[in-house]
C-alpha positions in Angstrom: 111.3 82.2 86.0 109.4 80.3 83.2 106.0 81.8 82.1 103.0 80.5 83.8 100.7 78.3 81.7 97.4 79.7 80.5 94.0 78.7 81.8 91.8 78.2 78.7 88.1 79.0 78.9 87.4 75.3 78.5 89.3 74.5 81.8 87.5 77.4 83.5 84.1 76.1 82.4 84.9 72.6 83.5 85.8 73.9 87.0 82.6 76.0 87.2 80.5 73.1 86.0 82.0 70.8 88.7 81.2 73.3 91.4 77.7 74.0 90.0 77.0 70.2 90.0 77.9 70.2 93.7 75.5 73.1 94.3 78.3 75.6 95.2 77.6 79.2 94.3 80.6 80.9 92.6 81.3 84.4 91.5 84.2 85.2 89.2 86.6 88.0 90.2 89.8 89.3 88.7 90.7 88.9 85.1 88.2 86.2 84.2 85.5 88.2 86.0 86.3 91.2 83.8 86.3 89.1 80.7 83.0 87.6 81.6 81.5 91.1 82.1 82.7 92.2 78.6 81.7 88.9 77.1 85.0 88.0 75.5 88.4 86.7 76.5 90.6 89.8 76.1 93.9 88.4 77.3 95.5 85.1 78.5 94.8 84.1 82.1 97.1 82.1 84.2 94.5 81.4 86.9 91.0 82.2 88.0 89.9 84.1 91.1 86.7 82.9 92.6 84.5 83.9 95.5 82.6 81.3 97.4 80.9 81.1 100.8 83.2 80.2 103.7 80.7 77.4 104.5 81.5 75.9 101.0 85.3 76.1 101.2 85.8 72.5 102.2 83.4 71.3 99.6 85.3 73.4 97.0 88.5 71.6 98.1 86.8 68.2 97.8 85.2 68.8 94.4 88.3 70.4 92.9 90.5 67.8 94.7 88.8 65.1 92.6 90.1 67.1 89.5 93.7 66.9 90.9 93.8 70.3 92.6 95.2 70.7 96.1 96.0 73.5 98.5 99.3 75.2 97.3 99.2 78.4 99.3 97.2 80.0 102.0 95.1 78.6 104.8 91.6 77.4 104.2 88.8 78.2 104.7 89.4 81.9 103.9 92.1 82.7 101.5 93.9 79.9 99.6 95.1 78.7 96.2 94.4 75.3 94.7 96.7 74.0 92.0 97.2 70.8 90.1 101.0 71.0 89.6 100.6 71.4 85.8 99.7 75.1 85.9 96.0 75.1 86.7 95.4 77.5 89.6 92.2 78.6 91.4 92.6 81.5 93.9 89.7 81.0 96.4 88.4 84.0 98.3 85.8 82.7 100.7 83.3 85.1 102.3 80.9 85.1 105.1 77.8 87.0 104.2 76.6 89.5 106.8 73.0 90.5 107.6 73.2 93.1 104.8 74.5 90.7 102.1 78.0 92.0 102.2 80.7 89.4 101.8 83.3 89.6 104.5 86.6 88.1 103.3 89.4 87.3 105.7 92.6 88.0 103.8 96.0 86.2 104.2 97.2 88.9 106.5 94.3 88.3 108.9 92.5 91.5 108.0 88.9 91.6 106.9 87.9 93.1 103.6 84.2 93.6 102.6 82.7 93.1 99.2 79.6 95.2 99.0 76.3 93.3 98.7 75.4 94.9 95.3 78.8 93.7 93.9 77.5 90.1 93.8 74.8 90.9 91.2 77.1 90.8 88.2 76.4 88.5 85.3 78.6 87.8 82.3 79.4 85.1 79.8 82.4 82.8 79.1 82.2 81.2 75.7 78.5 81.9 75.6 77.8 80.4 79.0 76.2 82.7 81.6 78.2 83.0 84.8 78.1 85.0 88.0 80.7 87.5 88.6 81.3 90.7 90.5 79.8 93.9 89.0 82.1 96.3 87.1 82.0 98.7 90.1 83.0 95.9 92.5 85.8 94.8 90.2 87.2 98.3 90.3 86.9 98.4 94.1 88.8 95.1 94.4 91.6 96.4 92.1 91.8 99.7 94.0 92.9 98.3 97.3 95.4 95.9 98.7 98.1 95.5 96.1 100.1 97.2 93.4 98.4 96.9 90.0 100.2 95.1 87.2 99.9 96.0 83.6 97.1 93.5 83.1 95.1 95.2 85.9 95.4 98.6 84.1 94.1 96.9 80.9 91.2 95.3 82.8 90.3 98.6 84.4 90.5 100.4 81.1 88.1 97.9 79.6 85.6 98.4 82.4 85.8 102.2 82.1 85.3 101.9 78.3 82.5 99.4 78.3 80.6 100.4 81.5 81.7 103.9 82.2 83.0 103.0 85.6 84.9 105.7 87.3 88.5 104.7 88.2 90.5 106.0 91.1 93.5 108.1 89.9 96.1 105.3 90.4 94.2 103.0 88.1 93.7 105.5 85.3 97.0 105.0 83.5 96.4 104.0 79.9 97.4 100.3 79.3 100.4 99.6 77.1 99.5 98.2 73.7 
């Protein structure tokens, strides 16, 4: 299998600007979310994970569709991946906010997962631009459930522990390879 192309920060910022211009709130999750929190690109990224409101999912598809991205996997409006066929991928996690501000996310398997309300208060930077992202604690929570962590996930969690002192569950404490 050939390596996946990288998503440079300039491509990410272009996508975020297009969504911002359409008045769509976006929070970074995953690798780019971690890098935004630490304020530097620490590793190559093959995609970006974003959180948006379920109510904005169709608008996200429309806005990014004008940039050549279309649904590649998943089923909108909840959990889906947009791609342009040249390697640019956006993994969309759409949430419905409950009365407490928690973001309820319907996963591909039909189960609900809840992002805690306080997790949406994260702020970071990508190439000097302020962006919304999940907090360090919410990032760890997301990485602690639902999938087997890859080496890049251990690296990301190690960065969050080093930079922010976030406690890691035992299965995420393995030291990343250098």
